C-alpha positions in Angstrom: -32.9 -46.7 24.4 -36.6 -45.9 24.2 -36.8 -45.8 28.0 -33.9 -43.3 28.1 -35.3 -41.0 25.4 -38.8 -41.0 27.1 -37.3 -40.3 30.5 -35.5 -37.3 29.1 -38.8 -36.0 27.7 -40.6 -35.9 31.1 -40.8 -32.1 31.1 -42.4 -32.2 27.6 -44.9 -34.8 28.6 -45.8 -32.9 31.8 -46.9 -30.0 29.7 -49.4 -32.2 27.8 -51.4 -33.4 30.8 -54.7 -31.8 31.2 -55.4 -30.0 34.5 -59.1 -31.0 34.5 -61.6 -33.4 33.0 -61.7 -37.2 33.0 -58.4 -39.2 33.1 -56.7 -39.4 29.7 -54.0 -41.7 28.2 -50.5 -41.0 29.4 -48.4 -39.5 26.6 -45.6 -42.0 27.3 -48.0 -44.9 26.6 -49.3 -43.1 23.5 -45.9 -42.7 22.0 -44.9 -46.3 22.9 -48.1 -47.6 21.2 -47.4 -45.5 18.1 -43.8 -46.9 17.9 -45.2 -50.4 18.0 -47.5 -49.5 15.1 -44.5 -48.3 13.0 -42.1 -51.1 14.0 -44.6 -54.0 13.5 -46.4 -52.5 10.4 -49.8 -52.4 12.1 -52.1 -50.9 9.4 -54.5 -49.0 11.6 -55.2 -47.8 15.2 -58.1 -50.3 15.4 -55.8 -53.2 14.6 -53.3 -51.8 17.1 -55.9 -51.8 19.9 -56.9 -55.4 19.0 -53.3 -56.5 19.2 -52.8 -54.7 22.5 -55.8 -56.6 23.8 -54.1 -60.1 23.4 -50.4 -59.5 22.7 -48.5 -59.7 26.0 -45.3 -58.3 24.3 -47.2 -55.2 23.2 -48.7 -54.8 26.7 -45.3 -55.1 28.3 -43.8 -52.5 26.0 -46.6 -50.0 26.4 -46.9 -50.5 30.2 -50.3 -52.1 30.4 -51.1 -54.7 33.1 -52.3 -58.2 31.9 -55.8 -57.5 33.0 -55.9 -53.8 32.2 -58.5 -52.7 29.7 -57.2 -51.4 26.4 -58.3 -48.0 25.1 -61.2 -47.2 22.8 -59.9 -46.4 19.3 -61.6 -43.0 19.2 -60.1 -42.1 22.6 -56.7 -43.1 21.4 -56.8 -41.0 18.2 -58.2 -38.0 20.1 -55.4 -38.2 22.6 -52.8 -38.6 19.8 -53.6 -35.0 18.8 -51.9 -33.8 22.0 -48.6 -35.5 20.9 -48.9 -33.9 17.4 -49.6 -30.4 18.9 -46.6 -30.8 21.3 -44.1 -31.7 18.6 -43.3 -34.9 20.5 -42.1 -36.9 17.5 -39.5 -34.2 16.6 -38.3 -34.2 20.2 -38.1 -38.0 20.3 -36.0 -38.0 17.1 -33.6 -35.4 18.6 -33.2 -37.5 21.9 -32.5 -40.6 19.9 -29.9 -38.8 17.8 -28.2 -37.5 21.0 -27.9 -41.1 22.2 -26.3 -42.1 18.9 -23.9 -39.1 19.3 -23.0 -40.1 22.8 -22.2 -43.7 21.6 -20.1 -42.2 18.8 -22.3 -43.7 16.1 -22.6 -40.5 14.1 -20.4 -38.7 11.6 -20.2 -35.0 12.5 -18.9 -33.8 9.2 -20.3 -35.9 6.3 -24.0 -36.0 5.4 -26.5 -36.9 2.6 -29.9 -35.4 1.8 -32.8 -36.8 -0.2 -36.5 -36.6 -0.6 -39.3 -39.1 -1.3 -42.9 -38.8 -2.4 -45.5 -39.6 0.3 -48.9 -40.4 -1.2 -51.7 -38.5 0.7 -54.9 -40.1 2.0 -56.9 -38.4 -0.8 -58.1 -39.1 -4.3 -57.5 -37.2 -7.6 -61.2 -36.8 -7.8 -61.3 -34.8 -4.6 -59.5 -31.8 -6.4 -62.1 -29.1 -7.1 -61.7 -25.5 -8.4 -61.1 -22.9 -5.7 -63.9 -20.5 -5.0 -61.4 -17.5 -4.7 -58.3 -18.3 -6.7 -55.4 -15.7 -6.4 -55.1 -13.1 -9.1 -51.4 -13.9 -9.6 -50.1 -17.5 -9.6 -47.0 -19.0 -8.2 -45.5 -20.1 -11.5 -43.0 -18.2 -13.6 -43.9 -14.6 -14.3 -47.1 -15.0 -12.2 -48.5 -17.9 -14.3 -51.3 -19.7 -12.5 -50.6 -23.3 -11.7 -53.0 -26.1 -10.8 -52.2 -25.7 -7.1 -53.3 -22.0 -7.4 -56.7 -22.8 -8.9 -57.6 -26.2 -7.4 -57.3 -27.9 -4.1 -58.4 -31.2 -2.5 -61.6 -31.2 -0.5 -60.3 -34.2 1.4 -56.8 -32.9 2.3 -56.3 -29.2 1.5 -52.5 -29.5 2.0 -52.0 -32.3 -0.5 -50.9 -31.4 -4.1 -50.9 -33.4 -7.3 -47.3 -34.4 -7.9 -45.2 -37.2 -9.4 -41.6 -38.2 -9.3 -40.4 -40.0 -12.5 -42.9 -41.7 -14.8 -46.5 -42.4 -14.0 -49.6 -40.3 -13.1 -49.5 -37.4 -10.6 -51.2 -38.3 -7.3 -52.2 -36.3 -4.2 -49.0 -36.2 -2.2 -46.4 -34.6 0.1 -42.7 -34.7 0.0 -40.7 -36.2 2.9 -37.1 -35.2 3.4 -34.3 -36.8 5.4 -30.8 -35.9 6.3 -28.5 -38.9 7.1 -25.0 -39.0 8.4 -22.6 -41.0 6.3 -21.0 -43.3 8.9 -24.0 -45.6 9.7 -26.9 -44.1 7.8 -28.7 -42.7 10.8 -31.3 -40.0 10.3 -30.2 -36.7 11.9 -33.0 -34.6 10.5 -36.5 -35.1 8.9 -39.3 -32.9 7.7 -42.3 -32.9 5.4 -43.3 -30.2 2.9 -46.1 -29.7 0.4 -45.2 -31.1 -3.0 -43.4 -28.7 -5.3 -40.5 -28.8 -7.8 -38.3 -26.6 -5.5 -39.3 -28.2 -2.2 -36.4 -30.7 -2.0 -33.7 -28.1 -2.4 -35.4 -25.7 0.0 -35.9 -28.4 2.6 -32.3 -29.5 2.2 -31.0 -26.1 3.2 -33.5 -25.9 6.1 -32.3 -29.3 7.4 -28.7 -28.2 7.2 -29.5 -25.0 9.2 -30.8 -27.2 12.1 -27.9 -29.6 12.0 -25.2 -29.9 14.6 -22.1 -30.3 12.5 -18.3 -29.8 12.4 -16.6 -26.8 10.8 -15.7 -28.5 7.5 -18.8 -30.4 6.4 -19.9 -32.1 3.2 -23.3 -32.8 1.8 -24.0 -35.5 -0.8 -27.2 -35.4 -3.0 -28.5 -36.6 -6.3 -28.9 -34.6 -9.6 -32.2 -33.1 -8.5 -30.2 -30.8 -6.2 -27.9 -29.7 -9.0 -29.2 -26.1 -9.0 -27.3 -22.9 -8.5 -29.3 -21.5 -5.5 -28.8 -24.8 -3.6 -25.1 -25.2 -4.3 -24.4 -21.6 -3.5 -26.5 -21.9 -0.4 -24.4 -24.7 0.9 -21.2 -22.8 0.2 -22.6 -19.8 2.2 -23.2 -22.2 5.1 -19.6 -23.5 4.9 -20.7 -26.9 3.6 -18.9 -28.4 0.6 -21.5 -29.5 -2.0 -21.0 -33.1 -3.3 -24.0 -33.1 -5.6 -24.2 -35.5 -8.5 -23.7 -33.9 -11.9 -25.4 -34.1 -15.3 -23.7 -35.2 -18.4 -22.4 -32.1 -20.3 -25.6 -30.5 -21.7 -26.4 -26.9 -22.4 -29.9 -27.3 -20.9 -28.8 -28.8 -17.6 -25.8 -26.9 -16.1 -23.5 -28.1 -13.4 -22.5 -25.7 -10.7 -19.7 -27.5 -8.8 -16.1 -26.1 -9.0 -13.3 -28.3 -10.4 -11.9 -28.7 -6.9 -15.2 -29.9 -5.6 -15.8 -32.5 -8.3 -12.3 -33.8 -8.4 -11.8 -34.3 -4.7 -11.6 -37.7 -3.2 -14.4 -36.9 -0.8 -16.8 -36.4 -3.7 -16.6 -40.0 -4.8 -17.0 -41.2 -1.2 -20.1 -39.0 -0.7 -21.7 -40.3 -3.9 -21.1 -43.9 -2.8 -22.7 -43.2 0.6 -26.0 -42.0 -1.1 -27.3 -45.6 -1.0 -27.6 -45.3 2.8 -30.4 -42.8 2.5 -32.2 -45.0 -0.1 -32.2 -47.8 2.4 -34.0 -45.5 4.8 -36.8 -44.9 2.3 -36.9 -48.6 1.3 -37.4 -49.6 5.0 -40.0 -46.9 5.6 -42.0 -47.7 2.4 -41.8 -51.5 2.3 -45.0 -52.1 4.4 -45.2 -49.1 6.6 -47.1 -45.8 6.7 -44.8 -43.7 4.6 -45.9 -45.2 1.3 -49.4 -43.8 1.8 -50.0 -42.0 5.1 -53.5 -42.3 6.6 -53.4 -38.9 8.3 -54.5 -35.7 6.7 -52.8 -32.3 6.9 -49.2 -31.4 6.6 -48.7 -31.1 10.4 -50.0 -34.7 11.1 -48.1 -36.2 8.2 -44.8 -34.5 9.3 -45.4 -35.8 12.8 -45.8 -39.4 11.6 -42.8 -39.1 9.3 -40.5 -38.0 12.1 -41.9 -40.8 14.3 -40.9 -43.3 11.5 -37.4 -41.7 11.4 -37.0 -42.1 15.2 -38.2 -45.8 14.9 -35.7 -46.4 12.1 -32.8 -45.0 14.2 -33.8 -47.1 17.2 -33.8 -50.3 15.1 -30.6 -49.4 13.4 -28.8 -48.4 16.7 -29.8 -51.7 18.3 -28.0 -53.6 15.5 -25.0 -51.3 15.6 -24.6 -51.7 19.4 -24.9 -55.4 19.3 -22.3 -55.6 16.5 -19.8 -53.4 18.4 
């Protein structure tokens, strides 16, 4: 499956090759090495190069000969920037999803969206007051928030944020859209941490989705907001969003027909599939705390993890068929 996806991406790789200068690492080998780092939970590029030096399985997958010298760590990370700039991880995810669609492993009508906190490679102590804060903040009625007056000197895109109990930490939010048949990821993105980010990202992922005419989208209570529910209806998507207990402070926006339909209960039962994705990605992999800085790099790694998850999941599904 990896070979097929990379073969279909030849035109994208060709655009990444430099026309001058000394020979660089082939993009195909770069992406294969990064997939190994995700699948085998290799903690750093330095450890990855060490394993490539003696692990024959890794060498075979990447395409290195037995006596071929491995790359310098600095050269590897510098060349990785070409993949990030070329949106290769997003393209790889799309190619893997198309393979799943061709094998009829996807549901084209029923989906689930959710988000997770990704801890940034920065410290709370790195947040310093901005030298030129805006005159009007991004809070309600122009109120200045911490993100308006302070930023991290280590990772300017990271924001202090928390989900649930505990202290706020420098972080991003990762969002995935899964189909409800086998829990495969059909869309992934990263945003800067914010209270409205999950709902905005959910609508953005739906806009990019290839889907049937009558689609449903399941989500947890965090998405039970009027703009999100009405946004789904405007896109001809039936909202199957979990509801609050009757409470004047937390309103529910579903119609009686939407909440009483048989599909609503099914969509809610399928929400566990997206939690399995986050559990796999955070168990001992890079999504718990990413070692890259900047939203663009973090999003690239997050999409690469999504593609690796699909490849692993599809292998099991195909073997079981």
